[in-house]
C-alpha positions as a Python dict, from the first residue, in 0.01 Angstrom:
ca = {
    (1, 'M'): (0, 0, 0),
    (2, 'P'): (-110, 297, -214),
    (3, 'Y'): (157, 471, -417),
    (4, 'Q'): (242, 798, -251),
    (5, 'A'): (222, 1066, -516),
    (6, 'S'): (488, 1336, -560),
    (7, 'G'): (232, 1616, -550),
    (8, 'V'): (-129, 1651, -442),
    (9, 'T'): (-356, 1943, -537),
    (10, 'T'): (-721, 1998, -557),
    (11, 'G'): (-869, 1974, -896),
    (12, 'P'): (-1172, 2194, -1045),
    (13, 'D'): (-1428, 1953, -926),
    (14, 'G'): (-1288, 1917, -573),
    (15, 'E'): (-1095, 1584, -622),
    (16, 'L'): (-764, 1527, -519),
    (17, 'W'): (-528, 1528, -832),
    (18, 'L'): (-207, 1310, -778),
    (19, 'A'): (87, 1438, -968),
    (20, 'N'): (229, 1106, -1051),
    (21, 'A'): (167, 856, -1345),
    (22, 'Y'): (112, 576, -1091),
    (23, 'V'): (-178, 610, -865),
    (24, 'G'): (-296, 351, -620),
    (25, 'E'): (-574, 572, -454),
    (26, 'A'): (-762, 888, -545),
    (27, 'V'): (-1017, 1052, -298),
    (28, 'F'): (-1255, 1341, -340),
    (29, 'V'): (-1192, 1641, -134),
    (30, 'T'): (-1499, 1768, 59),
    (31, 'T'): (-1326, 1970, 327),
    (32, 'S'): (-992, 2104, 412),
    (33, 'L'): (-673, 2007, 609),
    (34, 'T'): (-344, 2149, 682),
    (35, 'V'): (-28, 2021, 842),
    (36, 'T'): (241, 2228, 1018),
    (37, 'P'): (550, 2242, 967),
    (38, 'D'): (524, 2186, 596),
    (39, 'S'): (859, 2005, 595),
    (40, 'A'): (996, 1759, 851),
    (41, 'I'): (1227, 1485, 951),
    (42, 'D'): (1155, 1165, 1126),
    (43, 'S'): (972, 1216, 1461),
    (44, 'T'): (905, 1586, 1400),
    (45, 'P'): (587, 1689, 1605),
    (46, 'L'): (306, 1781, 1356),
    (47, 'T'): (-3, 1986, 1401),
    (48, 'F'): (-308, 1920, 1189),
    (49, 'S'): (-582, 2184, 1151),
    (50, 'G'): (-909, 2137, 944),
    (51, 'S'): (-1247, 2256, 901),
    (52, 'G'): (-1572, 2171, 725),
    (53, 'F'): (-1639, 1849, 901),
    (54, 'A'): (-1955, 1754, 1074),
    (55, 'P'): (-2000, 1925, 1412),
    (56, 'N'): (-1874, 1719, 1692),
    (57, 'E'): (-1784, 1404, 1478),
    (58, 'T'): (-1471, 1205, 1526),
    (59, 'V'): (-1215, 1262, 1244),
    (60, 'Q'): (-932, 1004, 1180),
    (61, 'I'): (-612, 1102, 1010),
    (62, 'Y'): (-430, 818, 837),
    (63, 'T'): (-50, 731, 815),
    (64, 'R'): (-95, 653, 439),
    (65, 'G'): (-398, 631, 240),
    (66, 'I'): (-771, 603, 360),
    (67, 'G'): (-808, 298, 562),
    (68, 'S'): (-450, 263, 665),
    (69, 'A'): (-314, 284, 1016),
    (70, 'V'): (-464, 570, 1206),
    (71, 'L'): (-199, 844, 1287),
    (72, 'T'): (-422, 1049, 1519),
    (73, 'T'): (-796, 1120, 1593),
    (74, 'A'): (-962, 1450, 1666),
    (75, 'T'): (-1307, 1548, 1761),
    (76, 'A'): (-1467, 1832, 1555),
    (77, 'D'): (-1586, 2122, 1748),
    (78, 'G'): (-1941, 2268, 1695),
    (79, 'S'): (-1840, 2433, 1371),
    (80, 'G'): (-1677, 2135, 1232),
    (81, 'A'): (-1321, 2238, 1296),
    (82, 'I'): (-1034, 1998, 1411),
    (83, 'N'): (-704, 2024, 1570),
    (84, 'A'): (-467, 1739, 1650),
    (85, 'T'): (-102, 1657, 1700),
    (86, 'A'): (100, 1363, 1616),
    (87, 'T'): (468, 1261, 1545),
    (88, 'N'): (580, 1229, 1183),
    (89, 'P'): (628, 857, 1097),
    (90, 'T'): (920, 725, 928),
    (91, 'W'): (910, 795, 552),
    (92, 'F'): (1129, 835, 246),
    (93, 'Y'): (1246, 1157, 69),
    (94, 'G'): (1007, 1389, -114),
    (95, 'Q'): (639, 1453, -66),
    (96, 'R'): (406, 1250, 166),
    (97, 'S'): (36, 1277, 198),
    (98, 'F'): (-183, 1253, 505),
    (99, 'Y'): (-567, 1202, 459),
    (100, 'A'): (-841, 1274, 699),
    (101, 'M'): (-1200, 1141, 705),
    (102, 'G'): (-1499, 1224, 925),
    (103, 'Q'): (-1642, 903, 1068),
    (104, 'T'): (-1994, 1021, 1074),
    (105, 'S'): (-2017, 1243, 756),
    (106, 'G'): (-1758, 1062, 537),
    (107, 'K'): (-1610, 1401, 444),
    (108, 'L'): (-1241, 1377, 320),
    (109, 'A'): (-931, 1603, 309),
    (110, 'G'): (-566, 1584, 237),
    (111, 'A'): (-256, 1759, 351),
    (112, 'Q'): (110, 1740, 211),
    (113, 'L'): (432, 1735, 398),
    (114, 'S'): (790, 1750, 255),
    (115, 'I'): (1014, 1475, 411),
    (116, 'E'): (1382, 1578, 465),
    (117, 'A'): (1703, 1361, 507),
    (118, 'V'): (1885, 1340, 851),
    (119, 'L'): (2195, 1193, 983),
    (120, 'T'): (2300, 1092, 1333),
    (121, 'L'): (2649, 1019, 1437),
    (122, 'T'): (2740, 807, 1748),
    (123, 'P'): (2960, 903, 1920),
    (124, 'G'): (2964, 1287, 1834),
    (125, 'S'): (3314, 1342, 1954),
    (126, 'G'): (3649, 1176, 2023),
    (127, 'P'): (4016, 1162, 1900),
    (128, 'A'): (4123, 1082, 1547),
    (129, 'G'): (4081, 696, 1475),
    (130, 'T'): (3742, 681, 1652),
    (131, 'S'): (3508, 428, 1503),
    (132, 'V'): (3170, 627, 1437),
    (133, 'T'): (2826, 472, 1374),
    (134, 'V'): (2589, 658, 1131),
    (135, 'N'): (2211, 633, 1095),
    (136, 'G'): (2007, 801, 842),
    (137, 'S'): (1646, 849, 742),
    (138, 'G'): (1460, 1053, 486),
    (139, 'F'): (1662, 922, 179),
    (140, 'G'): (1512, 738, -111),
    (141, 'P'): (1388, 392, -77),
    (142, 'F'): (1647, 119, -172),
    (143, 'E'): (1925, 359, -268),
    (144, 'A'): (2291, 396, -205),
    (145, 'V'): (2410, 692, 22),
    (146, 'S'): (2746, 824, 10),
    (147, 'I'): (2890, 908, 344),
    (148, 'R'): (3153, 1177, 311),
    (149, 'W'): (3409, 1336, 554),
    (150, 'T'): (3467, 1682, 456),
    (151, 'N'): (3797, 1804, 592),
    (152, 'P'): (4018, 1641, 457),
    (153, 'R'): (3758, 1548, 200),
    (154, 'Y'): (3704, 1193, 116),
    (155, 'S'): (3426, 933, 86),
    (156, 'T'): (3409, 683, 377),
    (157, 'G'): (3201, 444, 174),
    (158, 'V'): (2828, 381, 78),
    (159, 'A'): (2527, 290, 303),
    (160, 'T'): (2217, 134, 159),
    (161, 'T'): (1863, 231, 257),
    (162, 'D'): (1541, 17, 324),
    (163, 'I'): (1196, 71, 158),
    (164, 'N'): (1150, 367, 388),
    (165, 'G'): (1475, 546, 301),
    (166, 'V'): (1625, 438, 635),
    (167, 'F'): (1977, 290, 701),
    (168, 'K'): (2128, 186, 1039),
    (169, 'G'): (2465, 91, 1156),
    (170, 'Y'): (2692, 219, 903),
    (171, 'E'): (3046, 266, 1044),
    (172, 'F'): (3354, 445, 960),
    (173, 'V'): (3673, 557, 1120),
    (174, 'V'): (3763, 920, 1175),
    (175, 'P'): (4072, 996, 956),
    (176, 'S'): (4407, 997, 1140),
    (177, 'N'): (4523, 1314, 958),
    (178, 'T'): (4226, 1517, 1070),
    (179, 'G'): (4301, 1825, 1284),
    (180, 'G'): (4109, 1922, 1596),
    (181, 'G'): (3770, 2103, 1607),
    (182, 'T'): (3442, 2023, 1458),
    (183, 'H'): (3406, 1850, 1125),
    (184, 'A'): (3104, 1793, 887),
    (185, 'V'): (3000, 1457, 769),
    (186, 'V'): (2754, 1458, 467),
    (187, 'G'): (2520, 1188, 335),
    (188, 'I'): (2405, 1229, -19),
    (189, 'G'): (2144, 990, -177),
    (190, 'H'): (2253, 868, -534),
    (191, 'K'): (1912, 862, -686),
    (192, 'S'): (1702, 1104, -469),
    (193, 'R'): (1994, 1346, -424),
    (194, 'A'): (1868, 1400, -84),
    (195, 'Q'): (2137, 1541, 144),
    (196, 'A'): (2199, 1556, 514),
    (197, 'G'): (2471, 1652, 747),
    (198, 'G'): (2615, 1557, 1095),
    (199, 'R'): (2908, 1687, 1281),
    (200, 'F'): (3199, 1524, 1478),
    (201, 'T'): (3435, 1698, 1707),
    (202, 'I'): (3792, 1607, 1754),
    (203, 'D'): (3894, 1619, 2108),
}
């Protein structure tokens, strides 16, 4: 798997400059690509727009580097412009890059997306003493994530993410000394410092 750089920009000769000391793949920009929104969590709908491809050619947008799994495919119009939609695949905190290649012209483009962390709590409500399952994504790979109840403030413990910055099935019990209303639960990555919040309502 190519190393995903922390920053991508266009150099003076049209090449992609990857702003990280460890580079697994570099490609030369010959056209343009943008992704909207420019920051997202897992499964966010994405819209890609590009120009400068060959008229009417098929353009593949890849999940990771050139030649990786195809995220979505578009057909350029008569002016070489494309529009495509896709769902943001699971990825870890920070910047991720998408690459597009015209299948006839070989023209290349790159776009960058900022990945944000997210927590989900199941159930989202109940009495004090309820056992809650927490799932998280968008944290750093293989990192510890502190899960904190905020009122009264205490650490419920630590979850550990996988290579994609995801953890599933972490459980804690709602404190017995918690009053009614809606309370915040916060996850904080120890290395990435990524943060995400969820809410639990005391019935």
